[in-house]
Every structure is written in structure tokens, then in C-alpha cells.
N, C-alpha and C positions, 0 to 999 in steps of 0.2 A: 569429623564436626557434626553436630546435630543440625539436620536440615528441616525447615519449617514444613509442616504438614501439608500447607497449601501449596508449597513448591513441589512436594511430592505428588501431590494430587494433579497438578498442571502437568508434570512430566508423564504421568500416566495417561492422561487425556491425549497429549501430543503423540505419544507412541502408539497407543492403542486405538484411539478414535481417529485423530487427524491422518495419520500416516499408515496405520494398521500394519505395523512392522511384522514381517513374517521370518520363519525360520531360515537362516543362512543368508539374509539380505544384508547388504553393505549400507550403512547409514553414517552419513556426514553430519556432525553437530559442529556448527560454526558459531563462534561467539567471542566476546571479550571477557577479562577477567572479572568485571563487574558482576557477571552472572556465574561465577565459579560453582556455587552451591547448586544451581539449577543445571549447570553441565554435568555435575556429578550425579544428580538424580536422573537426568536423561541417559547418561552413560549406563547406569544400573538397569533403567527399564529396557533399554534396548537389548542388553544382555539377557534379561529376563524373557524377553519376547523371542530370543534365539537369533537375534541379529548380531552383526559385527560393528561396533561403534568405532568411527574413526573422527579425531578432533582436528579442527582448524580454528586455532586461537589467535587472538590479536590482543596487544597491550595498549592502555590508553596512552595517547599522544603519538601513535605511529604514523597516523595519516597527515597530521600537519607537518611532521618532519619530512615525510616522503614528498609532498608538494612544494615544500620550501627548498629542499636540496636536490630533487630529482632533475636530471638533464634530459635533453630530447631522446636519448637512447634508452633512459630508465622508462620514460612515459610510454614509449612505443615497444617496449619488450613484452611479448606475449607470454603469460604465466603458463607454460606447457605443463608443469608439474600439477598444477591445480586443475587444468584441463583433464589430464589423465585421472586425477582422483574423482572428479565429478562424472566422467564417463564411466568409471568403473562402480559407481554408487547407484542403488536402487532408491534410496530415500535421502532427502536433504532437509536438515533443520537449521534455520537461520534464526539467531536470537537477537532481538532488537534491544540494545542498551546503549548508553553513552556515558563517558566520564565528563564531556564537555560538549553540549550540543552546537556551541558556538566556535569550535576549534578550527573550523575550516572557513569562516567568515572573511579572513584576510588572505586566504589562499587565492592564487590565480585561477579564476573560473575557466579560462581556456585550458590550463593543464588538467583540471578535473574533467572537462568535456572530452578532450582527447583521450585521456586514460580511460573514460567510460567507453569510447568507441573501440578501443583495443581490446577491452575485456568483454565486450558486448556478446560476442559468440558464446561465452560461457554463461552470463546471465540469461541469454535468450534460451539456451539449452534447459537451464534450470527451470525456467518458468514455463516455457512452452513444449518441451519434448515430454508431454504426458504419457506417452506409450513407452517410455524409457526410464523415466525418473519422476518421483513425486516429491513435492516440497511443501514446507510450511514455514511461514515467517511468525515468530512468536514474541509477543511483548512481555517483557519482564521488568518489575520495578528496580529502579536505581535512583541514587540521590540527585543527579543531573536532571533526570526527567521529571522528578518530583518538584523540583525548583522551578522548571519551566511550567509545570501544571499549578504552581503556587499553592502546593500542598506541603504538609509535613510527610516525611517518609512513611510514617505510620498510616496517615490517611491515603497516601498514594498506593501502598501496598494493598489496603482494603479495596481501592478503586479498581486496581489491576486484577486482582484475583476474583473480585465480584464479576468483572466482565468477562473473564476466562473460565472460571471454575462453576459452570452452570450446566443445566441439563441440555446439551446440544441436540439430542434427538428430538425433545420437545419443541425448542426454538426453530429446529430445522423444518419442521412440519408447517409452522407458521410462515416461514420464509418461502417455501415451496409454494404456498397458496398464491403469494404476490407473484412469484416467478411464473406460475402458469399463465396469469393475466398478461404479463409482459411478452411471453413467448407468442402470443396471438397479435402483438402490436406491431404497427408499421410506422407511427409517428408520435413524437412526444413534443409537448408545448409546456415549458416553464413559464409561469406567470405569476406576478407578484411584485411587491416593492423592490426595485432595483433589478428586476429580470423580466424579460419579454423575449424568450429565445425558442426557436422552433427547430426541430431536427428530424430526420428520418432514421429509423433503426431497422435492423434485421432481428425482429423480436424472437424468431425461432432459436437464435444463438445466444440469447440472455442466458446468464450463469448465476447461480446462487452460491454465496460464499457462507457456509454453514460451519466454519471453524475448521475445515479440511485443508484449506490453503493459507489462511491467515488465523491466528489465534490471538485476540478474539476475532471471530467471524461476525456476520451480521450485516449482509448487504446483498442486493442484487445489482448486477452489473452487465453492460452491454456496450457494444461499439457503434457510435453514431456513423450513418453513411458519410463518407469522407467529405463530400462537397454540399452537404445539406444543411449545416447549421447556419441560421439567418436569425439576426436580432442582436440584443445586448445582455450582458449580466454584470452586475456589481457584487463582489463577493464580501461578505461581512467579516469572515475570519481571515487572518493572515495566512500566507502561504510560505512554506519553509523548505529551503533546499540547500544543502551544502552549508548549513550554518548561516544563511542569508534569509533574513525575514522580510517578505514583501507584503504590505498591507495596503488596503484600500484599491484592490485591484478591479479595474474595469476592462471589459473586453467587448469588443463589438465584432461581429461575424458577417461577412457575406459569402455566399457560395461555399460555406464550410471553412473559410480561412480568416483568421484574426486581421482585421484591417485597421483597427485602432485599439491601442493598449495604453492604459494609464496606471499609475500607482501613486499613492500618497507617500509610501516609503520604498526606496529601493527600485525606483522605476527603471534605472539603467540596468540593473540585473534581470528584471522581467524582460527587458528587450533583448539582453544578451541570450537568454534561454529561448526566446522565440525565433532567434536567428541561429540556433544551433546547426540545423539543416533545413531543407525546403519543407519538410513535413511537420517540424516542431510548432508550427503556427495553425495547425489543424487539430482537431479532437480525436482522441483515441478511446475515450471512455466516458460513459455516463453511469453512475452509481448512485443507488438509493440506500441511505443508511437505515438499519433496523434492528439494532442491538438494544434492547430495553434496559440493559444495565449501565449503557453509556450516556451520560446526560450532560456532562461538562466538557468544554472544549479544553484540551490540555496542550496544544501545540505538538502533539504526536500523532501523525497521519494515521498510523495503524489503529489508533482508537477513534480519533476525530471523524473519519470518513464512516464510521458506523453509528454515529449519533442518530437516533429517530428524529424524523422531521427535517432531514438535511439531504442535500444531493451533493454529488462532487462531479467535477469535470477535470479530465486528465488531458493536458497538451501532450501531443506527440504520439508514441506507439500505442497502437491497438493490439490487444492480446489475441493470439491466433485462435484461441477457444470461441472468441467473439467474432471470428470471421476475418480477422486482421483488417487490411484496407488502409492502414496508415503505418508506415514503417519510418521510425525514427530513433535517435540516440537517447532521447529523453522520454520520460512517462512521469509527468508532474501533475498531481493531483490536487485540486483546489476545492475547498468545501464551502458551500453556502447554506445558511439557515432558511428553510422554506416554511417556518411555522407561521407565517403570515402570508403564505403564498399558496399556490396549488399546483399540482402535476396533472396535465391532461394528456390522456393517451387515446389516440384515435377519436379525438372530439369529445371524449367523456372525461369528467373529473374524477380521478381515482384516489387522489389525496389532497385534502384541504386543511390548511393550518396544522399540518403534522399528523393528522387523523386519516386512516385509510377508509375508502368508502367502497370496498370490495366485499 
């Protein structure tokens, strides 16, 4: 079948820029059939690069069937075959699509959390074992995500490819400029309508996402010192996890921990996530969005966390590349619009109303 030229270009970017696939490397391509044309394009590009592509495919509807019918022994079964495949791989491509973003909204969240705990060693390895495997998560247009974004599929395709198929070397230099400033930082103060939150950071461990781990990339992220967050934040945008949309989230922190949590919608689910384990109520990440091509909130975190003039905070796990410091079964990013607020680094305003002052 004929493959869209934009799809072919994205495949080239992912294989040659994001992962830099080399001769004789094993590359896992993981995705659903909604992205079949993209999977084929990636398969070809990996071969062109001299790598060995291996596929991990899923079908629409598999996840809700699993969580509806799976018994305890299913939930607790460790996927040893997948573990072996991952440990044998040099590169991993995860494709973000969906046939129905709400398909898990009625699933038992306890089952989802317990399953995540069982499979966590694999996901931790993919994300954190950077000396053994490199990974990239790639956004790709599909009808369900277009519907969530309230766009036609044509407009959504233009949106996605506009965010991904750009000059990453050029944008990377702009992101590095901001990164250098944060690497010197020790404390961050978020201030504005709906937020007055202070935290300490280990700035030297801040990381720039320039499209090498996420596609699209476009952020600088770091881990707050675990017990340092103090203050409050009200999020403008809804947070979505396992098909559950939680909106109007208000969090209050003392000594790093969420001590008060409210939501206008799905507050019960918010509280369930905060109680997944002892560290789920602490912050694992502070990120600052910097992709100039992403200007609209689409209910897809891979894109929304990169919107310029926004920050996002993650409840739970801190990435090891940021120094770790908070170990949890969840990592849940929530986005806030800062275009009427400011970001203060070590007492100096470095962004105000979405505009950098560096």
C-alpha cells in the first residue's frame, strides 16, 4: 500500500535521528494496528540502517478484555518472554495510538495498578537502563486521538506531523540554551493564578528532551528534591490516566508530600492514584514545555506536556537520569498553563507569561 510521505519522513527521523540505529542492532517496534502503515515504514527504515526489526503488535480491544476477565494469577504472571526480548534489544520504539482512549475507564483500577507493579521491571529497564537500551515513544495520528483533540483526522494529521517533522537540530540548540540555565539552578518557584509552589532541584541533573526519547520532543525536565515541595497548585487542564479524566485538580504540598487533594471530576480516582504506594503522593518530575509547533491542548500527554508556556508535574516515580529520589509504581504527568504566571529560578524570573527572559 502507498504510505504517506509524512509517515515515511517521521520513520526516517525516528530511526536515524532519535535512535541512530546502527548495523546489526536489534530494534523492537511496539504498536497497535492503528499505526500499521507507520510500523511498515519503521520496519523498512530499520532494515535500511542495517538493524534487525522485531515486532510487538497489539489489537484494539485487547486491554479491556484482559482487565475484565483476568484472574489473580493472570495479573501476577510475569511476562518472561517479553523480558527476554527487551533484554536482547538495543533499541525500542513505542508507538502511541489508540482505538478508544476511554476503553479502560470502567476497568478495575486496582487490577491496572497491580499489573503495572508486576511489569514494572521491564518498563523501568526500557526507560532507565540507558547504557543497555535506548528508547523513543512516538506519537502517531489516529481517529480516536483526533476525536479527543476535537479535530478532523485531516487537521489532526497536520498537527501531529507539524510537531514531529521539524528541524530537530535547530530546535535542540534552543532547548539546550534553556537547559544550561536550569543546570545551574537549585530552587524553583512557580507563581501566578492558581499556583504558589516552591521546590528545590538538582539542576545539574536536568535533561533536555530534543526528540530523542519522545517524538515529539520539546521540554526540559528535572526531579524535585523529594521533601522540598511546599505550596499549592490548581491545574487548568484535565489529567488522563487509564481512560479516566480527572479535571479541576488542586494539590497542596507540605515537605514534598500532597497533604490535600481535590478534583472537580473523578476525585475518587485521584485519591486512588495518590495512595498506590507511599511515594505516589510525592513529586517525581518538573517539566517545562518548549515545542513551538504545539499550541493546542489535545488530551494526549505526549503532545500536551510540550506546549510552550506550560509546566507539568509528575506524581510518583522520578527518572534515574534526573537522580531518582522517588520510587513509585506510577508516574502521572499533569499539565498547567503558565501564560499568566512566571517561573522563578534561584530568585530570578526566567519566564513570564510564557516568554523566556534568558
